[in-house]
C-alpha positions as CSV (number, residue, x, y, z in Angstrom):
1,M,0.0,0.0,0.0
2,V,1.4,3.4,-1.1
3,Q,1.1,6.0,1.6
4,S,0.5,9.6,0.5
5,R,3.3,12.1,1.4
6,R,2.6,14.0,4.6
7,L,2.0,17.6,4.2
8,P,4.4,20.1,5.8
9,P,2.9,22.1,8.7
10,A,1.6,25.6,8.2
11,L,4.0,28.5,8.9
12,P,4.2,29.6,12.5
13,F,2.2,32.5,13.8
14,A,5.1,35.0,13.6
15,D,5.7,34.2,10.0
16,Q,2.0,34.5,9.1
17,V,1.9,37.9,10.7
18,A,5.0,39.0,8.8
19,I,3.7,37.7,5.4
20,F,0.2,39.3,5.7
21,S,1.6,42.5,7.1
22,R,3.7,42.9,3.9
23,L,0.8,42.0,1.7
24,A,-1.4,44.5,3.5
25,E,1.2,47.2,3.3
26,A,1.6,46.7,-0.5
27,N,-2.2,46.6,-1.0
28,P,-4.2,47.9,2.0
29,H,-7.6,47.6,0.4
30,P,-7.7,44.6,-2.0
31,E,-10.9,44.1,-3.9
32,T,-12.2,41.5,-6.3
33,E,-11.5,42.3,-9.9
34,L,-15.0,41.3,-10.9
35,E,-17.2,44.4,-11.5
36,F,-20.5,44.5,-9.7
37,T,-23.0,47.1,-8.4
38,N,-24.9,45.2,-5.6
39,P,-25.0,41.7,-4.0
40,Y,-27.1,40.3,-6.9
41,T,-24.8,41.4,-9.7
42,L,-21.9,40.0,-7.6
43,V,-23.7,36.6,-7.4
44,V,-24.2,36.6,-11.2
45,A,-20.7,37.8,-12.0
46,V,-19.0,35.1,-9.8
47,A,-21.3,32.4,-11.2
48,L,-20.3,33.4,-14.7
49,S,-16.6,33.4,-13.8
50,A,-16.3,29.7,-13.6
51,Q,-13.8,28.6,-16.3
52,A,-13.6,32.2,-17.5
53,T,-11.4,35.1,-16.8
54,D,-12.5,38.1,-14.8
55,V,-11.7,40.4,-17.8
56,G,-13.9,38.3,-20.0
57,V,-16.7,38.3,-17.5
58,N,-16.5,42.1,-17.0
59,K,-16.8,42.7,-20.7
60,A,-19.9,40.6,-20.9
61,T,-21.6,41.9,-17.8
62,K,-21.1,45.6,-18.6
63,G,-24.0,45.5,-21.0
64,L,-25.9,42.9,-19.1
65,F,-26.0,44.8,-15.8
66,A,-26.8,48.0,-17.5
67,V,-30.3,46.5,-18.4
68,A,-30.7,43.9,-15.6
69,D,-29.2,44.6,-12.2
70,T,-31.9,42.9,-10.1
71,P,-33.5,39.4,-10.2
72,A,-36.8,40.9,-11.5
73,R,-35.1,42.8,-14.3
74,M,-33.1,39.7,-15.3
75,L,-36.3,37.7,-15.5
76,E,-37.8,40.4,-17.7
77,L,-34.8,40.2,-20.0
78,G,-35.4,36.5,-20.3
79,L,-33.2,33.5,-21.3
80,E,-32.6,34.7,-24.9
81,G,-31.6,38.2,-23.7
82,V,-29.2,36.9,-21.1
83,T,-27.7,34.4,-23.6
84,A,-27.1,37.2,-26.1
85,H,-25.1,39.2,-23.6
86,I,-22.9,36.4,-22.3
87,R,-22.2,34.4,-25.4
88,T,-18.5,35.3,-25.3
89,I,-18.1,33.4,-22.0
90,G,-17.4,29.7,-21.9
91,L,-20.4,27.4,-21.2
92,Y,-22.6,30.5,-21.7
93,R,-25.8,28.5,-22.5
94,Q,-25.8,26.6,-19.2
95,K,-24.7,29.7,-17.3
96,A,-27.6,31.7,-18.8
97,R,-30.0,29.0,-17.7
98,N,-28.5,29.2,-14.2
99,V,-28.8,33.0,-14.1
100,I,-32.5,32.8,-14.9
101,A,-33.1,30.0,-12.5
102,L,-31.3,31.6,-9.6
103,S,-33.1,34.9,-10.3
104,Q,-36.5,33.1,-10.2
105,I,-35.6,31.5,-6.8
106,L,-34.4,34.9,-5.4
107,V,-37.8,36.5,-6.4
108,D,-39.9,33.6,-5.2
109,E,-38.2,32.6,-2.0
110,Y,-36.1,35.7,-0.9
111,G,-38.2,38.7,-1.9
112,G,-35.7,39.6,-4.6
113,E,-32.8,39.9,-2.1
114,V,-29.6,37.9,-1.9
115,P,-29.5,35.9,1.3
116,D,-26.5,36.3,3.6
117,S,-26.2,32.6,4.4
118,R,-23.7,30.1,2.8
119,A,-26.3,27.3,2.8
120,A,-29.0,29.5,1.1
121,L,-26.5,30.8,-1.5
122,M,-25.3,27.3,-2.3
123,S,-28.9,26.2,-2.9
124,L,-29.0,28.5,-6.0
125,P,-28.2,27.0,-9.4
126,G,-24.6,27.6,-10.4
127,V,-23.5,28.7,-7.0
128,G,-21.0,26.5,-5.2
129,R,-19.0,27.0,-2.0
130,K,-16.4,29.2,-3.6
131,T,-19.0,31.5,-5.2
132,A,-20.9,31.7,-1.9
133,N,-17.8,32.6,0.0
134,V,-16.9,35.4,-2.4
135,V,-20.4,36.8,-2.0
136,L,-20.3,36.6,1.8
137,N,-17.0,38.3,1.9
138,C,-17.4,41.0,-0.8
139,A,-21.1,41.8,-0.3
140,F,-21.6,41.2,3.4
141,G,-18.1,41.7,4.9
142,H,-17.9,38.2,6.3
143,P,-14.3,36.8,6.6
144,S,-15.0,33.8,4.4
145,Q,-12.2,32.3,2.3
146,A,-13.0,31.6,-1.4
147,V,-10.3,29.1,-2.4
148,D,-9.5,28.8,-6.1
149,T,-6.6,27.3,-8.0
150,H,-4.4,30.4,-7.3
151,I,-5.1,30.3,-3.6
152,F,-4.6,26.6,-3.5
153,R,-1.2,27.0,-5.1
154,V,0.0,29.9,-3.0
155,G,-1.3,28.3,0.2
156,N,0.7,25.2,-0.4
157,R,3.9,26.9,-1.8
158,T,4.2,29.4,0.9
159,R,2.8,27.0,3.6
160,V,0.5,29.8,4.7
161,A,-2.3,27.3,4.4
162,P,-1.2,23.8,3.2
163,G,-3.9,21.3,2.2
164,R,-4.6,18.5,-0.2
165,D,-7.8,20.1,-1.6
166,V,-9.5,23.4,-1.7
167,D,-11.7,22.6,1.4
168,A,-8.6,21.8,3.4
169,V,-6.8,25.0,2.3
170,E,-9.9,27.0,3.3
171,R,-9.8,25.4,6.8
172,A,-6.1,26.0,7.0
173,I,-6.5,29.7,6.2
174,E,-9.2,30.0,8.9
175,D,-7.1,28.1,11.4
176,N,-3.7,29.7,10.7
177,V,-4.1,33.2,9.3
178,P,-4.4,35.8,12.2
179,V,-7.9,37.1,12.5
180,R,-6.9,40.7,11.9
181,F,-6.0,39.6,8.3
182,Q,-8.9,37.2,7.5
183,N,-11.3,39.7,5.9
184,H,-8.9,40.4,3.1
185,A,-6.9,37.1,3.1
186,H,-8.4,35.5,0.1
187,H,-8.0,38.7,-2.0
188,W,-4.3,39.1,-1.1
189,L,-3.7,35.4,-1.9
190,I,-5.5,35.3,-5.2
191,L,-3.9,38.5,-6.4
192,H,-0.5,37.2,-5.3
193,G,-1.1,34.0,-7.2
194,R,-2.5,35.7,-10.3
195,Y,0.4,38.2,-10.7
196,I,3.4,37.0,-8.7
197,C,3.3,33.4,-7.6
198,Q,2.2,32.1,-11.0
199,A,1.9,28.5,-11.8
200,R,4.5,27.8,-14.4
201,R,7.1,30.4,-13.4
202,P,6.7,32.2,-10.1
203,R,8.1,35.7,-10.1
204,C,10.2,35.3,-7.0
205,G,12.5,38.1,-7.9
206,V,9.8,40.7,-7.4
207,C,8.0,38.9,-4.6
208,T,7.6,40.9,-1.4
209,I,7.5,37.8,0.8
210,A,10.2,35.7,-1.0
211,D,12.5,35.7,2.0
212,L,9.7,34.3,4.2
213,C,8.6,31.7,1.7
214,P,9.9,28.1,2.1
215,Y,9.2,27.2,-1.6
216,E,12.4,25.5,-2.8
217,E,12.1,26.0,-6.5
218,K,12.4,29.7,-6.5
219,T,13.1,31.7,-9.6
220,Q,15.1,34.9,-10.1
């Protein structure tokens, strides 16, 4: 029987403080790069972002949200109208159906408002745990951790939050990152992964936390 390799422990408290202090100093008020105007448009934008880039989603939603920024208006626009606006996004047909379906549920069950509950959010079509966590954090100020491939990579490379899957990394962030940094933690980590700690060739030479990072395959 082959045993899986044991994960290294998370960085100690002092190193966590040092890392997030530097990330906070470099970007005191990090924000999602998805464009939205209210909790509802955030739900739609994040749901559309699966297997798509934020840039691509923003291009599609600029026109969509100009005519439909509430569940009721989205339902008035209808499936064909939604589809026409988002056809440049991958899996746009299924995503359009999800947008209409979740809008109907929000109107029927929540009075047209977005619920501030993870379970309620995850009951909506096209909304998984990551999407729910983004909405809870960005729309309602809850320190939830939306772990994507960038955060999974950074969490394991830096040992800020090691884990074998996204759920484990989410728990590791909650357990190890000091509370004072938790509200913005997932923004700092995703931006760091997107622009600095990239998958194929991390930009260690310009990384503000390189001297604190235990990743062995550093680049210049």
